[in-house]
N, C-alpha and C positions, 0 to 999 in steps of 0.2 A: 802398919802400912809402910809402903816404900817411899823413900825420900832421898833426894840428892843432898849430901852434906859435905861442905868444904871444911877440912880440919886444919889446913896450913897452906901457905902459898904453894900452888901447883899440886895440891893433894885434895882429892875429892872422890867420893864413891857413892853408889846407891846402897843404902842400909835400911834395915827394918827399925822403925821408930814407933812410939805409941801414937795412935791416931788422936787428933784433937777432940776435946769435949767442949761444947759451946758454953761459955760463961754467960751469966746474965747479960742480956743486950747483944749477944753474939749469935752468929750462925756458923755452921760448918758447910763448906762448899766442896762438892766433888769436882776436882779440877779437870776440865776438858782440854784445855790448851794453855800453855804458858810460853811467853817469849823470852829469849836470851838477848841481853843488850850489853853495851859497852861497860856499864856499871858492874854487871855480873862478872865480866872478864877481869875488871880491875880488882874485885874482891878475890878472884881466883888466883891472880898473879901476885897479890899482896900490895899493889900500888894504890889502892883506894884510900884517900885521905881519912875517911871515917875510921879506918883501922889504926891510925896513928894519933887520933885525937879523942879516943875512948868512946866514940859513938857506936862502934861495932867491934866485935871480937870473934875469933874462932872458938868452937865450931859454929858454922852458919848454914842456914837453909835459905838459899837464894830464890829469886823469882818474884817480880813485882808487876809484870804484865800478864794478865790472866783472865780467863773466863771459866764458868762452870755452872753447876746446878746446886741449889740449896737443898741439903739432905737432912739437916738437923737444926734445931733452934733452941736457944736458951730461954730462961725466964725473961718475961717482959718483951718478947719478940712477937709481932703479929704472925700467927700461923699461916697467913696468906703468902708469906715468903717461901714456904716449903714447896719445892718443885719448880721454882722459878729459875730461869736462866739469868745469870747476873755477871757483872764485872764489878770492880770496886776501886775506891781511892787507895792510893799507896800511903798517903800522909795521914796519920792518926794523931790529932792534937789532944791536949789534955781536957779540952772542952770547958775550962773554967777561966783561963787567962784572958787578958784583954784582946789578944789577937784572935783567939778562938771565938770569943763572943762576937767579934766583928766579922766573922766569916772567913778569917784568914788562918784556918787551922794548919794549913800547909807551911806556915811560918812560925808555928808554935815552938818556943825554945825547948820545950820538954816533949816534943812529939816523938813517936815511934814511926818507923817506916817499914811496911811489909817487905820482908826479904832483904832489908838494907840496914836499918838503924834500930838500936835499942833492944836487940835480941828477938824481934818479932819474926816468927818463922814465915818463910816465903812459899811460893806456889809451885816450886819444883818438887812436888809431892802429890800423892793421890788425894789428899784432903787438906783444906786450909780453913782456919778459923778467922773470921772477920767480924768486926762490929757491924751491926745492922745499919748504923748511921752512915757507913762508908759505901753501902751497896748502891748500884745502879742497875735497873732491870734492862735486859736486852730484848728487843723485839725480834720476831721470827726472821725479819729481813736481815738481821745481823748474825751471820753464822759464827762458828767457833773461831775460824781464822781471823775474821774481822773483830770479833769480841776481844781477842787477846791483843789486838792492835789499838784498842781504845785508849790505853794509857799513853803510849807514845803519840797517838793522835791528839790527845788533849794538850800535850806540850806544844805540838806543832800548831794547833788551832790558836792557842794563846799567843804564840809568836806572830802569827798572821794578824790576829786582832791588834797586837802591839804595832805592827807595821801599818795597819789601818788603810789598806789599799782601796781606792775607788775604781770602778770599772774603767779600764783603759790605762790605769797606772802601770808603770814598768817597775817590777820587783825583781831584785837580784838575790838569789839564795846561794850562800857560800857553803859548800859541802853537800854533795848528793848522797849522803847516807840515809838511814831510815828517817831520822827527824827532818833532814833537809828535803827529802823527796815528799814527805807528808806536808811540809810547809808549802812546797811547790804546788801540791794538789789542792790544798785549801785556798791558796792565793789564786790559782786558776779558777776554782769554783766561785771566787769572789769577783771574777771578771778581769783580773790583772793579766798583763803580758809578763810571763814568767821567764827569767833567765837563770841558769845555774852555772856555777863555777866549781870545777872539780879538778883533782890532781891526777887521776888515772884514766886511761882510755876506756877501760872496762866500765867504770862507774858512769862515765859520760855517755857511752853507748847504751847502757841500760836506761839512763834517763831519757834518751831519745826514743827508746822503744816504748816508753810510756806517753809519748806524744809531746815531749818537751824538746822542740827542735833547736831552741836557743840554749844549748849546753856547751860550755866553753872551757878550754884549758887556759891557764894563766897567761900564756903568750899569745892567745887568740881573742881575748876578751875585747869586744869592740868598745870604742869610746862613745858611750850613750849616756843620756841623763837617766839615772835611776831614782825613782821617787822614794823607794824604800830599799834597804839592804838588810837581810837576815843572816847573821853569822851562826850557822849550825855546824861549823867545821871542827872545832876543837884545836885548831892550829893557832899557836900563840901570836903569830904575826898578823892574823887576819882581822881582829877587831879594829886595829888602826887602819887597815886597808878599807874596811867597811865605811869608816867615816870619810876617808878620802873619796870613795866612789859615789857616795850618796849625794843627791842634789841639795843645794842650799835650801833650808826649810823642810828637808825630808826627815825620814825617821829611820833609825838604826836599831835593830833588835839583836840582843845577845842571848843566845840559848845554848851554844856550844861551850864546853868547859875545857880549857887547855890544861895540860899537865904541869905547866909552870905559869907564873904571872905574865899577863899581856901588858904591854906598854901602850898607853893611849894619850895623845896630846889633847887635853881638854880645851886648849885655846882654839883648836880647829872646830871642836863642837860648838863653842860659843860664836866664833866668827862666821860659821856657816848657819847658825841658828838651827842646829839639828836637835831633834828629840831622840834621846837614847832610852831604850827600854830593856830591862833585864827580866828574864823569865825563869822561875824555879817552880817546877811541879805542874802536873796536868790538872790538878784539882778543880780549878774554876772552869776548865774546858771540857770536862768529861761528858756532861749532858749534851753540849753542842756537838761534840764529836759523834756521839751515838746518833743524833738526829741526822747529821750529814751522811753518815754511813748508811743509815736506814733508807734515806731518800735516794741514794745512789749518786748524790752530788760528788762524793769522794769514795773511791774504792781502794782500800789498802791491801787487798789480798795479793795483787801481783808483786808486792814487796817481799812476800814470804818465799824464800828459796826452797825450803824443805821442812818437813816435820819429822822429828826423831823421837826415840824413846829415852827414858831416864838414863839407861845404860850408856848412851852416846853423849851425854852432856859434858863429861870431862874432856873428851876429845874436841868438842866444839869450842869449849872455853879455852882450850890450849891452842886454838887456831886452825883446827881441821874442819874445813868448810866444804860443802859441795860446790862443784863448778857452776858458773853462771854469775850474772851480775846482780841478782836480787840480794838485798843486804840482810834480811831477817831470817833467823832460824827459830822455829817453834818446837815445843816439846809436848808430846801427848803422854802424860804420866801413866796412862793405863797400859802403855806398851811395855 
């Protein structure tokens, strides 16, 4: 089958590889759509920390945001999965440690991550092998574009749950990229008044096109009481700014990861009686994301700028993107 393989920083190509065979407890999925995210770009340019702490190494098959149809199953798998449209969890725990047994497999010390960690091949390929325990069925109302947005949506939904907005609360989202915009959508669906802070005119204009009229540049942010602040930016200076901006007694959620350590004065956290929440992984938010997509409460499809074939992945990872403000690029491996 065809797959996109990264062999070194800045080097990747579509190659022919052996198709996966389902091990016991696994299925093989024919991939219909896969998303490209910032993590994939970091692996491509060599800056991803996992490459430097032995959690990942080249060659790599990327892709952890995906959906498709189950086409084969291994021993011990209910045959009812065959033919189902699915997406799945990225984080695959050992299933035996204390964290896994308590439902926190996304924090398992020995976990593998599809397309990311431990050599587990990703979804930028025609076929993908996945443990059946990681699967989530997709209803007909969730098409291919939305199905491949479930994984980033799960991260965003968890961030909004961490912010815990009540109807009428004012929520500020720092960073109007894919995760930030999804956070804004889930917060709006929860009844919050949503504000976004962004660095570029194009990103702010795109946010406004989605109905978020409170989209601000740093020099125009109004002095308002924010009940919760979600940092989805990846800017090292913004975690501290989030704590400054949130109302006393409010909540700050950190989901963006900066390329270098962020400095945060915990005295301010204590003196303002602020609750700080960190979010890693979509795992506990996947089912809820599918429900909100299926109901129409949140529509992620406008965030997809284009869908390309495997042969165009290297150019996208190197920064060649179509014009327009939408942040997400999808891949159809069948092209």
